[in-house]
C-alpha positions as CSV (number, residue, x, y, z in Angstrom):
1,X,-0.2,-15.2,-3.1
2,X,-1.8,-18.6,-3.3
3,X,-0.9,-21.0,-0.5
4,X,-2.2,-24.1,-2.3
5,X,-4.8,-26.5,-1.2
6,X,-4.8,-26.7,2.5
7,X,-5.2,-30.0,4.3
8,X,-6.9,-29.8,7.7
9,X,-6.5,-32.7,10.2
10,X,-9.8,-34.5,10.3
11,X,-11.2,-34.9,13.8
12,X,-14.1,-37.1,14.7
13,X,-12.9,-38.4,18.0
14,X,-14.9,-39.7,20.9
15,X,-14.4,-37.5,24.0
16,X,-15.9,-36.2,27.1
17,X,-18.9,-33.9,27.4
18,X,-18.6,-30.4,28.8
19,X,-16.9,-30.4,32.2
20,X,-18.3,-29.0,35.3
21,X,-15.9,-26.8,37.3
22,X,-12.7,-25.2,36.3
23,X,-10.0,-26.9,34.2
24,X,-6.5,-26.3,35.5
25,X,-3.7,-24.8,33.5
26,X,-1.0,-27.0,32.0
27,X,1.4,-24.0,31.7
28,X,4.3,-23.2,34.1
29,X,3.3,-21.8,37.4
30,X,3.1,-18.0,37.6
31,X,5.6,-16.4,39.9
32,X,3.7,-14.4,42.5
33,X,4.7,-10.7,42.6
34,X,5.2,-7.8,40.2
35,X,7.6,-7.6,37.4
36,X,10.8,-5.5,38.0
37,X,10.2,-1.8,38.3
38,X,12.4,-1.0,35.3
39,X,10.1,-3.3,33.2
40,X,6.8,-2.0,34.5
41,X,7.8,1.6,33.9
42,X,8.4,0.7,30.2
43,X,5.1,-1.1,30.0
44,X,3.2,1.7,31.6
45,X,4.8,4.2,29.2
46,X,4.0,2.0,26.2
47,X,0.3,1.7,27.2
48,X,0.0,5.5,27.8
49,X,1.6,6.3,24.4
50,X,-0.7,3.8,22.6
51,X,-3.8,5.4,24.2
52,X,-2.6,8.8,22.9
53,X,-2.0,7.5,19.4
54,X,-5.3,5.6,19.3
55,X,-7.2,8.6,20.8
56,X,-8.5,6.3,23.5
57,X,-9.7,7.7,26.8
58,X,-8.8,4.4,28.6
59,X,-6.6,1.4,28.3
60,X,-6.3,-1.9,30.1
61,X,-3.4,-4.3,29.7
62,X,-1.5,-7.1,31.4
63,X,1.7,-9.1,31.0
64,X,2.4,-12.3,32.8
65,X,5.9,-13.8,32.8
66,X,5.8,-17.0,34.9
67,X,9.5,-16.8,35.7
68,X,9.5,-13.1,36.8
69,X,6.1,-11.8,37.8
70,X,3.2,-9.9,36.4
71,X,2.1,-6.4,35.4
72,X,-1.5,-5.3,35.1
73,X,-2.4,-1.7,34.3
74,X,-5.6,0.4,33.9
75,X,-5.0,3.9,32.7
76,X,-7.2,6.9,31.8
77,X,-10.9,7.4,32.4
78,X,-13.8,5.2,31.4
79,X,-15.5,7.9,29.3
80,X,-14.1,10.8,27.4
81,X,-16.2,13.3,29.2
82,X,-16.1,11.7,32.7
83,X,-13.8,11.3,35.6
84,X,-14.2,7.7,36.6
85,X,-10.7,6.0,36.5
86,X,-10.4,2.9,34.5
87,X,-9.9,-0.3,36.6
88,X,-8.5,-3.7,35.6
89,X,-11.9,-5.3,36.5
90,X,-13.9,-3.3,34.0
91,X,-15.8,-5.1,31.2
92,X,-15.3,-4.4,27.5
93,X,-16.2,-5.9,24.2
94,X,-13.6,-8.4,23.1
95,X,-13.8,-9.1,19.4
96,X,-10.4,-10.8,19.7
97,X,-12.2,-13.8,21.3
98,X,-14.9,-14.4,18.8
99,X,-13.2,-16.5,16.1
100,X,-11.0,-18.6,18.5
101,X,-13.9,-19.2,20.8
102,X,-16.3,-20.3,18.1
103,X,-13.7,-22.6,16.6
104,X,-12.8,-24.1,19.9
105,X,-16.5,-25.0,20.4
106,X,-16.4,-26.7,17.0
107,X,-13.3,-28.7,18.1
108,X,-14.9,-29.7,21.4
109,X,-17.9,-31.0,19.5
110,X,-15.6,-32.9,17.2
111,X,-13.9,-34.4,20.2
112,X,-17.3,-35.5,21.5
113,X,-17.9,-37.3,18.2
114,X,-20.8,-34.9,17.2
115,X,-19.2,-33.7,14.0
116,X,-16.0,-33.8,11.9
117,X,-13.9,-30.8,10.9
118,X,-14.1,-32.1,7.4
119,X,-17.9,-32.0,7.3
120,X,-19.4,-29.8,4.6
121,X,-21.1,-26.7,5.7
122,X,-24.0,-27.8,3.5
123,X,-24.5,-30.8,5.7
124,X,-25.8,-28.5,8.4
125,X,-27.2,-25.7,6.3
126,X,-28.6,-27.6,3.3
127,X,-30.6,-24.6,2.0
128,X,-27.7,-22.1,2.1
129,X,-26.5,-21.4,-1.4
130,X,-22.8,-20.7,-2.2
131,X,-21.4,-23.1,0.4
132,X,-20.6,-25.9,-1.9
133,X,-17.2,-27.5,-1.2
134,X,-16.6,-25.5,2.0
135,X,-15.9,-27.4,5.1
136,X,-16.2,-26.5,8.8
137,X,-12.5,-26.6,9.1
138,X,-12.0,-24.2,6.3
139,X,-14.3,-21.7,7.9
140,X,-12.0,-21.7,10.9
141,X,-8.7,-21.8,9.0
142,X,-9.6,-18.8,6.9
143,X,-9.5,-20.7,3.7
144,X,-13.2,-20.8,2.8
145,X,-12.7,-18.2,0.1
146,X,-15.6,-16.1,1.3
147,X,-15.4,-12.3,1.3
148,X,-15.5,-10.2,4.5
149,X,-19.0,-8.9,5.2
150,X,-17.5,-6.2,7.5
151,X,-15.8,-4.6,4.5
152,X,-19.3,-3.9,3.1
153,X,-21.1,-3.0,6.3
154,X,-18.2,-1.5,8.4
155,X,-19.4,2.1,8.0
156,X,-23.0,1.1,9.0
157,X,-21.7,-0.7,12.0
158,X,-19.9,2.4,13.2
159,X,-22.5,5.0,12.3
160,X,-25.6,3.0,13.4
161,X,-24.4,0.8,16.2
162,X,-27.8,-0.2,17.6
163,X,-29.1,-1.7,14.3
164,X,-29.9,-5.4,14.7
165,X,-28.4,-7.5,11.9
166,X,-29.7,-10.9,10.9
167,X,-27.2,-13.7,10.5
168,X,-28.5,-14.2,6.9
169,X,-27.9,-10.6,6.0
170,X,-24.3,-10.7,7.1
171,X,-23.5,-14.1,5.6
172,X,-25.2,-13.4,2.3
173,X,-22.9,-10.4,1.8
174,X,-19.9,-12.6,2.1
175,X,-21.3,-15.4,0.0
176,X,-22.1,-13.0,-2.8
177,X,-18.4,-12.0,-3.2
178,X,-16.4,-15.2,-3.1
179,X,-12.7,-14.3,-3.3
180,X,-11.1,-17.7,-3.9
181,X,-11.8,-21.4,-4.3
182,X,-12.3,-23.3,-0.9
183,X,-8.9,-24.4,0.5
184,X,-6.9,-22.3,-2.0
185,X,-5.5,-19.5,0.2
186,X,-5.9,-17.6,3.5
187,X,-7.7,-14.4,3.9
188,X,-9.0,-12.3,6.8
189,X,-12.8,-12.5,6.8
190,X,-15.6,-12.3,9.4
191,X,-18.0,-14.1,7.2
192,X,-16.7,-17.7,7.8
193,X,-17.2,-17.6,11.5
194,X,-20.6,-16.1,11.2
195,X,-21.5,-19.0,8.9
196,X,-19.9,-21.4,11.4
197,X,-22.1,-19.9,14.1
198,X,-25.2,-20.6,12.0
199,X,-24.1,-24.2,11.2
200,X,-23.3,-25.2,14.7
201,X,-26.4,-23.6,16.2
202,X,-28.5,-25.5,13.6
203,X,-26.7,-28.7,14.3
204,X,-27.0,-28.6,18.1
205,X,-30.3,-26.8,18.4
206,X,-28.7,-24.5,21.0
207,X,-28.0,-20.8,21.1
208,X,-24.4,-19.6,21.1
209,X,-24.9,-18.2,24.6
210,X,-25.7,-21.7,25.8
211,X,-22.9,-23.3,23.7
212,X,-20.3,-20.9,25.1
213,X,-21.5,-21.4,28.6
214,X,-21.4,-25.2,28.4
215,X,-18.3,-25.6,26.3
216,X,-16.0,-22.7,27.4
217,X,-17.1,-20.3,30.1
218,X,-18.1,-23.0,32.6
219,X,-15.1,-25.3,32.1
220,X,-12.7,-22.4,32.3
221,X,-14.4,-20.5,35.1
222,X,-14.9,-17.4,32.9
223,X,-17.5,-15.9,35.3
224,X,-17.0,-12.3,33.9
225,X,-17.3,-13.3,30.2
226,X,-20.6,-13.5,28.4
227,X,-22.3,-13.4,25.0
228,X,-25.3,-11.1,25.3
229,X,-28.4,-11.4,23.1
230,X,-28.6,-9.4,19.9
231,X,-31.0,-6.9,21.5
232,X,-29.0,-6.3,24.6
233,X,-27.0,-3.2,23.8
234,X,-25.4,-2.5,27.2
235,X,-22.1,-3.7,28.5
236,X,-22.1,-5.5,31.8
237,X,-21.1,-3.1,34.7
238,X,-18.5,-2.0,35.6
239,X,-17.4,-1.1,32.1
240,X,-15.8,1.5,29.8
241,X,-17.4,3.5,27.1
242,X,-16.3,2.7,23.6
243,X,-15.6,5.2,20.8
244,X,-14.9,5.4,17.1
245,X,-14.6,8.2,14.5
246,X,-17.6,8.5,12.3
247,X,-17.1,7.1,8.8
248,X,-18.0,9.5,5.9
249,X,-19.7,8.5,2.7
250,X,-16.3,8.1,1.0
251,X,-15.1,5.7,3.6
252,X,-12.7,8.1,5.3
253,X,-12.8,8.9,9.0
254,X,-14.3,12.1,10.4
255,X,-12.2,12.8,13.5
256,X,-14.3,15.8,14.3
257,X,-17.2,13.4,15.0
258,X,-16.2,10.9,17.6
259,X,-19.2,8.6,18.2
260,X,-20.0,6.8,21.5
261,X,-20.3,3.2,20.5
262,X,-20.9,1.8,24.0
263,X,-24.5,0.7,23.4
264,X,-24.2,-1.5,20.4
265,X,-26.0,-4.5,19.0
266,X,-23.8,-7.6,19.3
267,X,-25.4,-8.9,16.1
268,X,-22.7,-7.2,14.2
269,X,-20.4,-10.1,15.0
270,X,-22.8,-12.8,13.7
271,X,-24.3,-15.7,15.5
272,X,-21.1,-16.5,17.5
273,X,-19.9,-12.9,18.0
274,X,-20.4,-10.1,20.6
275,X,-18.2,-11.4,23.4
276,X,-17.9,-9.2,26.6
277,X,-15.0,-10.0,28.9
278,X,-12.4,-8.7,31.3
279,X,-8.6,-8.6,31.5
280,X,-8.3,-11.6,33.9
281,X,-10.8,-13.7,31.9
282,X,-8.9,-12.9,28.6
283,X,-5.7,-14.0,30.2
284,X,-7.3,-17.3,31.2
285,X,-8.8,-17.7,27.7
286,X,-5.5,-17.0,25.9
287,X,-3.6,-19.4,28.1
288,X,-6.3,-22.1,27.5
289,X,-5.7,-21.8,23.8
290,X,-1.9,-22.1,24.3
291,X,-2.0,-25.2,26.5
292,X,-5.1,-26.9,24.9
293,X,-6.7,-27.7,28.2
294,X,-10.2,-27.7,26.6
295,X,-9.3,-30.1,23.8
296,X,-7.9,-33.5,23.1
297,X,-4.2,-33.5,22.2
298,X,-5.0,-34.1,18.5
299,X,-7.6,-31.3,18.4
300,X,-5.2,-28.8,20.2
301,X,-2.4,-29.7,17.8
302,X,-4.8,-29.1,14.8
303,X,-5.9,-25.8,16.2
304,X,-2.4,-24.5,16.6
305,X,-1.1,-25.9,13.3
306,X,-0.8,-22.9,11.0
307,X,-0.7,-22.1,7.3
308,X,1.2,-19.0,6.0
309,X,-0.8,-15.8,5.4
310,X,0.7,-15.2,2.0
311,X,1.2,-11.8,0.4
312,X,3.7,-9.6,2.2
313,X,3.1,-11.2,5.6
314,X,6.3,-12.3,7.4
315,X,7.0,-16.0,7.6
316,X,6.7,-15.9,11.4
317,X,3.0,-15.2,11.1
318,X,0.5,-17.9,10.5
319,X,-3.1,-19.0,11.0
320,X,-4.6,-22.1,12.6
321,X,-8.2,-23.0,13.4
322,X,-9.4,-19.6,14.5
323,X,-6.0,-18.8,16.0
324,X,-3.3,-16.4,15.0
325,X,0.4,-17.2,15.5
326,X,2.9,-14.4,15.7
327,X,6.3,-15.7,16.5
328,X,5.9,-18.2,19.4
329,X,2.7,-16.6,20.6
330,X,-0.8,-17.8,19.8
331,X,-4.1,-15.9,20.2
332,X,-6.0,-13.2,18.2
333,X,-6.6,-9.6,17.7
334,X,-10.0,-8.0,17.2
335,X,-12.0,-4.8,16.7
336,X,-15.6,-4.0,17.1
337,X,-16.9,-0.4,17.1
338,X,-15.7,1.1,20.3
339,X,-13.0,-1.3,21.3
340,X,-9.7,-2.8,20.1
341,X,-8.4,-6.0,21.8
342,X,-5.6,-8.6,21.5
343,X,-4.6,-11.6,23.7
344,X,-1.7,-13.9,23.1
345,X,0.2,-16.6,25.0
346,X,3.2,-18.8,24.5
347,X,2.4,-22.6,24.7
348,X,5.9,-23.4,26.0
349,X,6.6,-20.8,28.6
350,X,3.1,-19.5,29.5
351,X,4.2,-15.9,28.8
352,X,0.9,-14.0,28.2
353,X,-0.1,-10.5,27.1
354,X,-3.6,-8.9,26.9
355,X,-4.5,-5.4,25.7
356,X,-7.7,-3.3,25.4
357,X,-8.2,0.3,24.1
358,X,-11.6,2.0,24.1
359,X,-11.4,3.6,20.7
360,X,-11.6,1.3,17.6
361,X,-10.7,3.9,14.9
362,X,-7.1,2.7,14.5
363,X,-8.1,-0.9,13.7
364,X,-7.3,-4.3,15.1
365,X,-3.8,-4.3,13.8
366,X,-3.1,-1.5,16.2
367,X,-4.0,-3.7,19.2
368,X,-1.8,-6.4,17.8
369,X,1.2,-4.1,17.5
370,X,0.7,-2.9,21.1
371,X,0.6,-6.5,22.3
372,X,3.8,-7.1,20.4
373,X,5.5,-4.1,21.9
374,X,4.5,-5.2,25.5
375,X,5.5,-8.7,24.7
376,X,9.0,-7.6,23.6
377,X,9.4,-5.6,26.8
378,X,8.0,-8.1,29.2
379,X,9.7,-11.2,27.7
380,X,13.1,-9.7,28.7
381,X,12.3,-9.5,32.4
382,X,15.0,-11.1,34.6
383,X,14.1,-14.2,36.5
384,X,12.9,-13.8,40.1
385,X,14.9,-15.4,42.9
386,X,14.7,-19.2,42.5
387,X,13.3,-19.0,39.0
388,X,14.9,-19.6,35.6
389,X,14.2,-17.3,32.7
390,X,13.4,-19.2,29.4
391,X,14.7,-18.1,26.0
392,X,11.8,-16.5,24.2
393,X,12.8,-15.6,20.6
394,X,10.5,-12.8,19.3
395,X,11.1,-11.9,15.7
396,X,10.4,-8.2,16.3
397,X,11.6,-5.5,18.7
398,X,9.8,-3.2,21.0
399,X,11.1,-0.3,18.9
400,X,9.7,-1.8,15.7
401,X,6.3,-2.3,17.2
402,X,6.4,1.3,18.6
403,X,7.2,2.5,15.1
404,X,4.2,0.7,13.7
405,X,2.0,2.1,16.4
406,X,3.1,5.6,15.6
407,X,2.6,5.1,11.9
408,X,-0.9,3.9,12.7
409,X,-1.9,6.8,14.9
410,X,-5.3,8.3,14.3
411,X,-7.2,11.5,15.0
412,X,-4.1,13.3,16.3
413,X,-4.1,17.0,17.0
414,X,-2.0,18.9,14.4
415,X,1.4,19.9,15.6
416,X,1.9,23.6,15.5
417,X,5.2,24.9,14.1
418,X,7.5,26.4,16.6
419,X,7.7,30.2,16.4
420,X,11.1,31.4,15.3
């Protein structure tokens, strides 16, 4: 389905440089205390079931309902053959952050008057063929028309996780397989953000580690979040191991060969990818997207203004500038060999959900469905004493999300027929 030519709000505003210190939340204050026991029991059970269906050894999740309380949970063990319990402070690879973070950096540079969202990619990468007519904004909106390089290299990412990839190698694969004219329609692709990473690094003369530290991690106080160099394979301790089923030559999974993807080259994610984070930092990040505290009012509005996904996607899903919208929630899902993640927040109520599973075989849609299930359960929590529960209309039920999770289960042991 073609969405039609997409118009993106042009930003070239003068603004402040990167802040020092931590920006405060604009969302409703979080009620201190745990969610009601009846709710947390459902949340615990949902996370445990998702771990089983995804063949994960460990899972971390959190739900924050400002009017009712919070729930954070760490279940399982950090490695499939170990005994170390998972804790909520453990680090993991968070591919759910990459696109939204990179596009937020772009918008902050626009607020500072250093670029415009309508600038052509070729302005910053003049020697890059195949970028004619593509703007920075279209890279973030998902309307560049560029194919997804991960579709070509996905099996290599899983089967050879320590290989270092050049940005040009990744981007060239997407540029060689253009799917649509720029601005014509939305499609899910990793190539545009890798290209954005190259463009902004060339424009600023800075590494993405420095850009993230200056523009996001410092202002938000994300002390446990980092973007390691391409040659740094390890995850910051304490951390979980990450797993994925080996991919066979025909593209199918080999569940008899579960690979340890813990030590992996972040270069798979392109110039702006490879984020490592924690549950608490992902909560802060999702909430900063929702309330726009990093951006001017116009930039935040542009980031959260969505276009339809087209095809069979429901009308309550859309895509902004590096941001997914599912019902009232904004954020993103993500997958990198070893880890599935998703983080979403509601701009009106501050309701927030974050999930992580340490087996990527089921794909990033699995993490999104788990977040949706937890959101459906948590959003119905009764208000604590002195608080008022808002009306959060989610266009899905916990049962629907659970059904999607069960349908997406991977590498499950066969069920033996009962003797009779």
